[in-house]
Backbone as XML, in Angstrom:
<?xml version="1.0"?>
<chain id="A" units="angstrom">
  <residue number="1" name="UNK">
    <atom name="N" x="13.410" y="22.090" z="2.706"/>
    <atom name="CA" x="13.379" y="21.390" z="1.589"/>
    <atom name="C" x="14.664" y="21.481" z="0.752"/>
  </residue>
  <residue number="2" name="UNK">
    <atom name="N" x="15.251" y="20.069" z="0.495"/>
    <atom name="CA" x="16.353" y="19.681" z="-0.466"/>
    <atom name="C" x="16.038" y="19.703" z="-1.932"/>
  </residue>
  <residue number="3" name="UNK">
    <atom name="N" x="16.657" y="20.348" z="-2.616"/>
    <atom name="CA" x="16.328" y="19.964" z="-3.934"/>
    <atom name="C" x="17.683" y="19.989" z="-4.929"/>
  </residue>
  <residue number="4" name="UNK">
    <atom name="N" x="17.940" y="18.524" z="-5.744"/>
    <atom name="CA" x="19.516" y="18.562" z="-5.809"/>
    <atom name="C" x="19.122" y="17.659" z="-7.295"/>
  </residue>
  <residue number="5" name="UNK">
    <atom name="N" x="20.250" y="17.656" z="-8.188"/>
    <atom name="CA" x="20.062" y="17.431" z="-9.442"/>
    <atom name="C" x="21.496" y="16.111" z="-9.345"/>
  </residue>
  <residue number="6" name="UNK">
    <atom name="N" x="21.107" y="15.116" z="-10.243"/>
    <atom name="CA" x="22.247" y="14.149" z="-10.167"/>
    <atom name="C" x="22.401" y="13.628" z="-11.527"/>
  </residue>
  <residue number="7" name="UNK">
    <atom name="N" x="23.336" y="12.666" z="-11.521"/>
    <atom name="CA" x="23.427" y="12.126" z="-12.999"/>
    <atom name="C" x="24.027" y="10.678" z="-12.482"/>
  </residue>
  <residue number="8" name="UNK">
    <atom name="N" x="22.751" y="9.445" z="-12.848"/>
    <atom name="CA" x="22.917" y="8.109" z="-12.628"/>
    <atom name="C" x="23.410" y="7.775" z="-13.509"/>
  </residue>
  <residue number="9" name="UNK">
    <atom name="N" x="24.888" y="6.616" z="-13.423"/>
    <atom name="CA" x="24.885" y="5.978" z="-14.469"/>
    <atom name="C" x="24.826" y="4.475" z="-14.485"/>
  </residue>
  <residue number="10" name="UNK">
    <atom name="N" x="24.106" y="4.024" z="-15.358"/>
    <atom name="CA" x="23.525" y="2.471" z="-15.172"/>
    <atom name="C" x="24.725" y="1.691" z="-15.907"/>
  </residue>
  <residue number="11" name="UNK">
    <atom name="N" x="24.764" y="0.235" z="-15.463"/>
    <atom name="CA" x="25.560" y="-0.519" z="-16.198"/>
    <atom name="C" x="24.905" y="-1.053" z="-17.187"/>
  </residue>
  <residue number="12" name="UNK">
    <atom name="N" x="25.659" y="-1.322" z="-18.188"/>
    <atom name="CA" x="25.302" y="-1.465" z="-19.545"/>
    <atom name="C" x="24.272" y="-2.435" z="-19.724"/>
  </residue>
  <residue number="13" name="UNK">
    <atom name="N" x="23.241" y="-2.507" z="-20.507"/>
    <atom name="CA" x="22.153" y="-3.185" z="-20.275"/>
    <atom name="C" x="21.336" y="-2.959" z="-19.259"/>
  </residue>
  <residue number="14" name="UNK">
    <atom name="N" x="21.501" y="-2.110" z="-18.125"/>
    <atom name="CA" x="20.562" y="-2.280" z="-16.991"/>
    <atom name="C" x="19.775" y="-0.628" z="-17.280"/>
  </residue>
  <residue number="15" name="UNK">
    <atom name="N" x="19.836" y="0.237" z="-18.312"/>
    <atom name="CA" x="19.397" y="1.979" z="-18.045"/>
    <atom name="C" x="17.862" y="1.480" z="-17.418"/>
  </residue>
  <residue number="16" name="UNK">
    <atom name="N" x="17.247" y="0.627" z="-18.679"/>
    <atom name="CA" x="15.593" y="0.781" z="-18.521"/>
    <atom name="C" x="15.206" y="0.409" z="-16.834"/>
  </residue>
  <residue number="17" name="UNK">
    <atom name="N" x="15.810" y="-0.629" z="-16.373"/>
    <atom name="CA" x="15.668" y="-1.379" z="-15.103"/>
    <atom name="C" x="15.795" y="-0.227" z="-14.012"/>
  </residue>
  <residue number="18" name="UNK">
    <atom name="N" x="17.007" y="0.499" z="-14.110"/>
    <atom name="CA" x="17.540" y="1.502" z="-13.289"/>
    <atom name="C" x="16.329" y="2.815" z="-13.552"/>
  </residue>
  <residue number="19" name="UNK">
    <atom name="N" x="15.992" y="3.168" z="-14.701"/>
    <atom name="CA" x="15.111" y="4.181" z="-14.965"/>
    <atom name="C" x="13.683" y="3.924" z="-14.213"/>
  </residue>
  <residue number="20" name="UNK">
    <atom name="N" x="13.569" y="2.507" z="-14.241"/>
    <atom name="CA" x="11.994" y="2.166" z="-13.662"/>
    <atom name="C" x="12.118" y="2.099" z="-11.925"/>
  </residue>
  <residue number="21" name="UNK">
    <atom name="N" x="13.043" y="1.833" z="-11.433"/>
    <atom name="CA" x="13.563" y="1.860" z="-10.059"/>
    <atom name="C" x="13.677" y="3.083" z="-9.540"/>
  </residue>
  <residue number="22" name="UNK">
    <atom name="N" x="14.175" y="4.374" z="-10.410"/>
    <atom name="CA" x="13.879" y="5.554" z="-9.887"/>
    <atom name="C" x="12.506" y="6.299" z="-10.104"/>
  </residue>
  <residue number="23" name="UNK">
    <atom name="N" x="11.835" y="5.823" z="-11.194"/>
    <atom name="CA" x="10.649" y="6.589" z="-11.172"/>
    <atom name="C" x="9.989" y="5.751" z="-9.879"/>
  </residue>
  <residue number="24" name="UNK">
    <atom name="N" x="9.950" y="4.639" z="-9.275"/>
    <atom name="CA" x="9.563" y="4.308" z="-8.235"/>
    <atom name="C" x="9.645" y="5.358" z="-6.639"/>
  </residue>
  <residue number="25" name="UNK">
    <atom name="N" x="10.875" y="5.943" z="-6.903"/>
    <atom name="CA" x="11.157" y="6.533" z="-5.536"/>
    <atom name="C" x="10.410" y="7.984" z="-5.378"/>
  </residue>
  <residue number="26" name="UNK">
    <atom name="N" x="9.802" y="8.105" z="-4.366"/>
    <atom name="CA" x="9.282" y="9.203" z="-3.888"/>
    <atom name="C" x="10.331" y="10.458" z="-4.094"/>
  </residue>
  <residue number="27" name="UNK">
    <atom name="N" x="9.839" y="11.450" z="-4.574"/>
    <atom name="CA" x="10.652" y="12.734" z="-4.979"/>
    <atom name="C" x="11.817" y="12.673" z="-6.084"/>
  </residue>
  <residue number="28" name="UNK">
    <atom name="N" x="11.755" y="11.660" z="-6.729"/>
    <atom name="CA" x="12.777" y="11.331" z="-7.595"/>
    <atom name="C" x="12.177" y="11.479" z="-8.937"/>
  </residue>
  <residue number="29" name="UNK">
    <atom name="N" x="12.427" y="12.335" z="-9.798"/>
    <atom name="CA" x="12.177" y="12.410" z="-11.324"/>
    <atom name="C" x="13.270" y="12.168" z="-12.246"/>
  </residue>
  <residue number="30" name="UNK">
    <atom name="N" x="12.835" y="11.687" z="-13.220"/>
    <atom name="CA" x="13.476" y="11.146" z="-14.212"/>
    <atom name="C" x="13.439" y="12.240" z="-15.431"/>
  </residue>
  <residue number="31" name="UNK">
    <atom name="N" x="14.640" y="12.973" z="-15.747"/>
    <atom name="CA" x="14.409" y="13.813" z="-17.149"/>
    <atom name="C" x="15.098" y="13.426" z="-18.071"/>
  </residue>
  <residue number="32" name="UNK">
    <atom name="N" x="16.093" y="12.812" z="-18.344"/>
    <atom name="CA" x="16.413" y="12.192" z="-19.669"/>
    <atom name="C" x="17.626" y="11.008" z="-19.271"/>
  </residue>
  <residue number="33" name="UNK">
    <atom name="N" x="17.307" y="10.462" z="-20.527"/>
    <atom name="CA" x="18.326" y="8.677" z="-20.492"/>
    <atom name="C" x="19.309" y="8.892" z="-21.571"/>
  </residue>
  <residue number="34" name="UNK">
    <atom name="N" x="20.391" y="8.905" z="-21.796"/>
    <atom name="CA" x="21.357" y="8.812" z="-22.726"/>
    <atom name="C" x="21.271" y="7.221" z="-23.137"/>
  </residue>
  <residue number="35" name="UNK">
    <atom name="N" x="21.837" y="7.071" z="-24.835"/>
    <atom name="CA" x="21.875" y="6.088" z="-24.862"/>
    <atom name="C" x="22.913" y="5.134" z="-24.369"/>
  </residue>
  <residue number="36" name="UNK">
    <atom name="N" x="24.038" y="5.786" z="-23.568"/>
    <atom name="CA" x="25.208" y="4.842" z="-22.639"/>
    <atom name="C" x="24.656" y="5.001" z="-21.565"/>
  </residue>
  <residue number="37" name="UNK">
    <atom name="N" x="23.513" y="5.095" z="-21.138"/>
    <atom name="CA" x="23.094" y="4.632" z="-19.715"/>
    <atom name="C" x="22.957" y="5.775" z="-18.624"/>
  </residue>
  <residue number="38" name="UNK">
    <atom name="N" x="23.303" y="6.883" z="-18.990"/>
    <atom name="CA" x="23.461" y="8.210" z="-18.144"/>
    <atom name="C" x="22.168" y="8.935" z="-18.136"/>
  </residue>
  <residue number="39" name="UNK">
    <atom name="N" x="21.744" y="8.740" z="-16.893"/>
    <atom name="CA" x="20.259" y="9.157" z="-16.370"/>
    <atom name="C" x="20.402" y="10.581" z="-15.691"/>
  </residue>
  <residue number="40" name="UNK">
    <atom name="N" x="19.595" y="11.477" z="-15.894"/>
    <atom name="CA" x="19.683" y="12.676" z="-15.360"/>
    <atom name="C" x="18.206" y="12.951" z="-14.527"/>
  </residue>
  <residue number="41" name="UNK">
    <atom name="N" x="18.679" y="13.190" z="-13.078"/>
    <atom name="CA" x="17.257" y="13.245" z="-11.968"/>
    <atom name="C" x="17.362" y="14.441" z="-11.196"/>
  </residue>
  <residue number="42" name="UNK">
    <atom name="N" x="16.403" y="14.740" z="-10.767"/>
    <atom name="CA" x="15.899" y="15.335" z="-9.590"/>
    <atom name="C" x="15.373" y="15.025" z="-8.749"/>
  </residue>
  <residue number="43" name="UNK">
    <atom name="N" x="16.072" y="15.382" z="-7.656"/>
    <atom name="CA" x="15.612" y="14.632" z="-6.362"/>
    <atom name="C" x="15.059" y="15.951" z="-5.297"/>
  </residue>
  <residue number="44" name="UNK">
    <atom name="N" x="13.961" y="15.794" z="-4.791"/>
    <atom name="CA" x="13.204" y="16.494" z="-3.493"/>
    <atom name="C" x="12.965" y="15.588" z="-2.256"/>
  </residue>
  <residue number="45" name="UNK">
    <atom name="N" x="13.748" y="16.283" z="-1.148"/>
    <atom name="CA" x="13.554" y="15.605" z="0.103"/>
    <atom name="C" x="13.240" y="17.045" z="1.122"/>
  </residue>
  <residue number="46" name="UNK">
    <atom name="N" x="12.706" y="16.473" z="2.042"/>
    <atom name="CA" x="12.393" y="17.207" z="3.098"/>
    <atom name="C" x="13.396" y="18.045" z="3.920"/>
  </residue>
  <residue number="47" name="UNK">
    <atom name="N" x="14.743" y="17.149" z="4.186"/>
    <atom name="CA" x="15.806" y="17.635" z="5.153"/>
    <atom name="C" x="17.106" y="17.108" z="4.558"/>
  </residue>
  <residue number="48" name="UNK">
    <atom name="N" x="18.083" y="17.264" z="5.275"/>
    <atom name="CA" x="19.664" y="16.880" z="4.940"/>
    <atom name="C" x="19.405" y="14.990" z="5.179"/>
  </residue>
  <residue number="49" name="UNK">
    <atom name="N" x="18.803" y="14.752" z="6.246"/>
    <atom name="CA" x="19.212" y="13.160" z="6.289"/>
    <atom name="C" x="18.128" y="12.650" z="5.177"/>
  </residue>
  <residue number="50" name="UNK">
    <atom name="N" x="17.118" y="13.009" z="4.643"/>
    <atom name="CA" x="16.217" y="12.437" z="3.599"/>
    <atom name="C" x="16.940" y="12.400" z="2.479"/>
  </residue>
  <residue number="51" name="UNK">
    <atom name="N" x="17.860" y="13.419" z="2.256"/>
    <atom name="CA" x="18.271" y="13.868" z="1.162"/>
    <atom name="C" x="19.333" y="12.542" z="0.895"/>
  </residue>
  <residue number="52" name="UNK">
    <atom name="N" x="20.130" y="12.319" z="1.987"/>
    <atom name="CA" x="21.512" y="11.482" z="2.170"/>
    <atom name="C" x="20.804" y="10.031" z="1.823"/>
  </residue>
  <residue number="53" name="UNK">
    <atom name="N" x="19.755" y="9.594" z="2.358"/>
    <atom name="CA" x="18.733" y="8.615" z="2.546"/>
    <atom name="C" x="18.426" y="8.087" z="0.806"/>
  </residue>
  <residue number="54" name="UNK">
    <atom name="N" x="17.861" y="9.520" z="-0.033"/>
    <atom name="CA" x="17.873" y="9.180" z="-1.069"/>
    <atom name="C" x="19.114" y="8.864" z="-2.183"/>
  </residue>
  <residue number="55" name="UNK">
    <atom name="N" x="19.839" y="9.336" z="-1.848"/>
    <atom name="CA" x="21.282" y="9.130" z="-2.855"/>
    <atom name="C" x="21.792" y="7.565" z="-2.481"/>
  </residue>
  <residue number="56" name="UNK">
    <atom name="N" x="21.339" y="7.200" z="-1.038"/>
    <atom name="CA" x="21.968" y="5.670" z="-0.708"/>
    <atom name="C" x="21.178" y="4.525" z="-1.445"/>
  </residue>
  <residue number="57" name="UNK">
    <atom name="N" x="19.696" y="5.230" z="-1.637"/>
    <atom name="CA" x="18.705" y="4.330" z="-2.274"/>
    <atom name="C" x="19.141" y="3.938" z="-3.685"/>
  </residue>
  <residue number="58" name="UNK">
    <atom name="N" x="19.252" y="5.095" z="-4.185"/>
    <atom name="CA" x="19.684" y="5.219" z="-5.617"/>
    <atom name="C" x="20.925" y="4.661" z="-6.044"/>
  </residue>
  <residue number="59" name="UNK">
    <atom name="N" x="21.913" y="4.584" z="-5.146"/>
    <atom name="CA" x="23.395" y="3.953" z="-5.279"/>
    <atom name="C" x="23.127" y="2.185" z="-5.294"/>
  </residue>
  <residue number="60" name="UNK">
    <atom name="N" x="21.785" y="1.947" z="-4.225"/>
    <atom name="CA" x="22.071" y="0.509" z="-3.950"/>
    <atom name="C" x="20.812" y="0.067" z="-5.154"/>
  </residue>
  <residue number="61" name="UNK">
    <atom name="N" x="20.653" y="0.637" z="-5.838"/>
    <atom name="CA" x="19.417" y="0.059" z="-6.640"/>
    <atom name="C" x="20.473" y="-1.085" z="-7.923"/>
  </residue>
  <residue number="62" name="UNK">
    <atom name="N" x="19.588" y="-1.923" z="-8.236"/>
    <atom name="CA" x="20.387" y="-2.973" z="-9.093"/>
    <atom name="C" x="20.653" y="-2.373" z="-10.402"/>
  </residue>
  <residue number="63" name="UNK">
    <atom name="N" x="22.139" y="-2.510" z="-10.792"/>
    <atom name="CA" x="22.079" y="-1.736" z="-12.171"/>
    <atom name="C" x="23.096" y="-0.769" z="-11.979"/>
  </residue>
  <residue number="64" name="UNK">
    <atom name="N" x="23.027" y="0.425" z="-11.186"/>
    <atom name="CA" x="23.534" y="1.272" z="-10.688"/>
    <atom name="C" x="24.918" y="1.333" z="-10.773"/>
  </residue>
  <residue number="65" name="UNK">
    <atom name="N" x="25.828" y="1.943" z="-11.664"/>
    <atom name="CA" x="27.189" y="2.115" z="-11.211"/>
    <atom name="C" x="27.745" y="2.916" z="-10.505"/>
  </residue>
  <residue number="66" name="UNK">
    <atom name="N" x="27.269" y="3.993" z="-10.629"/>
    <atom name="CA" x="27.834" y="5.338" z="-10.112"/>
    <atom name="C" x="26.475" y="6.698" z="-10.283"/>
  </residue>
  <residue number="67" name="UNK">
    <atom name="N" x="26.450" y="7.214" z="-9.092"/>
    <atom name="CA" x="25.690" y="8.615" z="-9.589"/>
    <atom name="C" x="26.821" y="9.467" z="-8.642"/>
  </residue>
  <residue number="68" name="UNK">
    <atom name="N" x="26.156" y="10.867" z="-9.043"/>
    <atom name="CA" x="27.070" y="12.079" z="-8.852"/>
    <atom name="C" x="25.988" y="13.186" z="-8.767"/>
  </residue>
  <residue number="69" name="UNK">
    <atom name="N" x="25.985" y="13.938" z="-7.563"/>
    <atom name="CA" x="25.345" y="14.789" z="-7.414"/>
    <atom name="C" x="25.809" y="16.268" z="-8.163"/>
  </residue>
  <residue number="70" name="UNK">
    <atom name="N" x="24.850" y="17.012" z="-8.928"/>
    <atom name="CA" x="25.479" y="18.103" z="-9.827"/>
    <atom name="C" x="25.202" y="19.422" z="-9.389"/>
  </residue>
  <residue number="71" name="UNK">
    <atom name="N" x="23.832" y="19.459" z="-8.481"/>
    <atom name="CA" x="23.497" y="20.905" z="-7.903"/>
    <atom name="C" x="22.945" y="20.300" z="-6.610"/>
  </residue>
  <residue number="72" name="UNK">
    <atom name="N" x="22.796" y="21.581" z="-5.895"/>
    <atom name="CA" x="22.116" y="21.209" z="-4.543"/>
    <atom name="C" x="21.490" y="22.478" z="-4.088"/>
  </residue>
  <residue number="73" name="UNK">
    <atom name="N" x="20.273" y="22.690" z="-3.471"/>
    <atom name="CA" x="19.812" y="23.741" z="-3.101"/>
    <atom name="C" x="18.650" y="23.496" z="-1.787"/>
  </residue>
  <residue number="74" name="UNK">
    <atom name="N" x="19.053" y="24.155" z="-0.620"/>
    <atom name="CA" x="18.413" y="24.097" z="0.364"/>
    <atom name="C" x="17.280" y="25.242" z="0.349"/>
  </residue>
  <residue number="75" name="UNK">
    <atom name="N" x="15.949" y="25.226" z="0.700"/>
    <atom name="CA" x="15.059" y="26.066" z="0.711"/>
    <atom name="C" x="14.578" y="26.034" z="2.608"/>
  </residue>
  <residue number="76" name="UNK">
    <atom name="N" x="14.652" y="27.091" z="3.246"/>
    <atom name="CA" x="14.178" y="26.862" z="4.703"/>
    <atom name="C" x="12.755" y="26.887" z="4.649"/>
  </residue>
  <residue number="77" name="UNK">
    <atom name="N" x="12.142" y="27.693" z="3.620"/>
    <atom name="CA" x="10.869" y="27.642" z="3.339"/>
    <atom name="C" x="10.321" y="28.255" z="2.159"/>
  </residue>
  <residue number="78" name="UNK">
    <atom name="N" x="10.049" y="27.164" z="1.548"/>
    <atom name="CA" x="9.886" y="26.981" z="0.040"/>
    <atom name="C" x="8.702" y="27.590" z="-0.182"/>
  </residue>
  <residue number="79" name="UNK">
    <atom name="N" x="7.622" y="27.964" z="0.637"/>
    <atom name="CA" x="6.435" y="28.533" z="0.225"/>
    <atom name="C" x="6.486" y="29.863" z="0.209"/>
  </residue>
  <residue number="80" name="UNK">
    <atom name="N" x="7.329" y="30.226" z="1.160"/>
    <atom name="CA" x="7.757" y="32.018" z="1.208"/>
    <atom name="C" x="8.833" y="32.451" z="0.460"/>
  </residue>
  <residue number="81" name="UNK">
    <atom name="N" x="9.369" y="31.756" z="-0.370"/>
    <atom name="CA" x="10.379" y="32.246" z="-1.159"/>
    <atom name="C" x="10.171" y="32.952" z="-2.134"/>
  </residue>
  <residue number="82" name="UNK">
    <atom name="N" x="11.038" y="34.400" z="-2.082"/>
    <atom name="CA" x="10.800" y="35.605" z="-3.065"/>
    <atom name="C" x="11.361" y="35.408" z="-3.861"/>
  </residue>
  <residue number="83" name="UNK">
    <atom name="N" x="10.930" y="35.256" z="-5.277"/>
    <atom name="CA" x="11.477" y="35.297" z="-6.744"/>
    <atom name="C" x="11.737" y="37.125" z="-7.100"/>
  </residue>
  <residue number="84" name="UNK">
    <atom name="N" x="13.014" y="37.420" z="-7.181"/>
    <atom name="CA" x="13.064" y="38.689" z="-7.835"/>
    <atom name="C" x="12.715" y="39.073" z="-8.927"/>
  </residue>
  <residue number="85" name="UNK">
    <atom name="N" x="12.739" y="38.091" z="-10.045"/>
    <atom name="CA" x="12.143" y="37.943" z="-11.186"/>
    <atom name="C" x="10.807" y="37.937" z="-11.271"/>
  </residue>
  <residue number="86" name="UNK">
    <atom name="N" x="9.994" y="37.313" z="-10.648"/>
    <atom name="CA" x="8.605" y="37.265" z="-10.445"/>
    <atom name="C" x="7.836" y="38.476" z="-9.922"/>
  </residue>
  <residue number="87" name="UNK">
    <atom name="N" x="8.612" y="39.017" z="-8.741"/>
    <atom name="CA" x="8.152" y="40.224" z="-8.060"/>
    <atom name="C" x="9.014" y="41.528" z="-7.934"/>
  </residue>
  <residue number="88" name="UNK">
    <atom name="N" x="9.142" y="41.849" z="-9.230"/>
    <atom name="CA" x="10.281" y="43.077" z="-9.202"/>
    <atom name="C" x="10.083" y="44.467" z="-8.002"/>
  </residue>
  <residue number="89" name="UNK">
    <atom name="N" x="8.785" y="44.697" z="-7.758"/>
    <atom name="CA" x="7.936" y="45.334" z="-6.615"/>
    <atom name="C" x="8.782" y="45.264" z="-5.618"/>
  </residue>
  <residue number="90" name="UNK">
    <atom name="N" x="8.954" y="43.909" z="-5.277"/>
    <atom name="CA" x="9.134" y="43.263" z="-3.932"/>
    <atom name="C" x="10.235" y="44.117" z="-3.201"/>
  </residue>
  <residue number="91" name="UNK">
    <atom name="N" x="11.425" y="44.061" z="-4.008"/>
    <atom name="CA" x="12.817" y="44.619" z="-3.533"/>
    <atom name="C" x="13.350" y="45.304" z="-5.009"/>
  </residue>
  <residue number="92" name="UNK">
    <atom name="N" x="12.797" y="46.520" z="-4.883"/>
    <atom name="CA" x="13.448" y="47.238" z="-6.223"/>
    <atom name="C" x="14.908" y="47.651" z="-5.947"/>
  </residue>
  <residue number="93" name="UNK">
    <atom name="N" x="15.612" y="47.714" z="-4.951"/>
    <atom name="CA" x="17.012" y="47.916" z="-4.569"/>
    <atom name="C" x="17.734" y="46.918" z="-5.382"/>
  </residue>
  <residue number="94" name="UNK">
    <atom name="N" x="17.089" y="45.437" z="-5.215"/>
    <atom name="CA" x="17.885" y="44.365" z="-5.881"/>
    <atom name="C" x="17.930" y="44.515" z="-7.407"/>
  </residue>
  <residue number="95" name="UNK">
    <atom name="N" x="16.913" y="45.073" z="-7.899"/>
    <atom name="CA" x="16.601" y="45.133" z="-9.541"/>
    <atom name="C" x="17.812" y="45.738" z="-9.953"/>
  </residue>
  <residue number="96" name="UNK">
    <atom name="N" x="18.161" y="46.873" z="-9.364"/>
    <atom name="CA" x="19.337" y="47.546" z="-9.990"/>
    <atom name="C" x="20.652" y="46.932" z="-10.222"/>
  </residue>
  <residue number="97" name="UNK">
    <atom name="N" x="20.881" y="46.070" z="-9.181"/>
    <atom name="CA" x="21.971" y="45.424" z="-8.861"/>
    <atom name="C" x="21.874" y="44.116" z="-10.133"/>
  </residue>
  <residue number="98" name="UNK">
    <atom name="N" x="20.778" y="43.615" z="-10.288"/>
    <atom name="CA" x="20.913" y="42.441" z="-11.561"/>
    <atom name="C" x="20.827" y="43.041" z="-12.667"/>
  </residue>
  <residue number="99" name="UNK">
    <atom name="N" x="20.868" y="44.170" z="-12.934"/>
    <atom name="CA" x="20.781" y="44.534" z="-14.584"/>
    <atom name="C" x="22.122" y="44.611" z="-14.940"/>
  </residue>
</chain>
C-alpha cells in the first residue's frame, strides 16, 4: 500500500471544482483548502503504478495548475505493521532507543 500527501494548486476561481473532482477520486481525501486555492490531500493506493496513475489523474483535472507530493510511505503489509508506541511490549529493546 502506498500512502502519500500532496498539495494541489488550483487556478484562480477553480478551487471548488477541483475539490469536487478530487472528492470523486477513489483513495483521495481532501483535508484543507486555502483561500489561494491550495488543497491538501492524502492519497492511498495499492501499488506504485496506481500511485503514479492517481497523480496523473489529479494533474489532468480541469482547473489544476500544479500538484506536488509532500510525503510518501510504502507499507508492504499494512494489516501487520507494528506500532512501537501502541505496543511497547512487542519490541522493548527499541523503546529504550526511542526515549
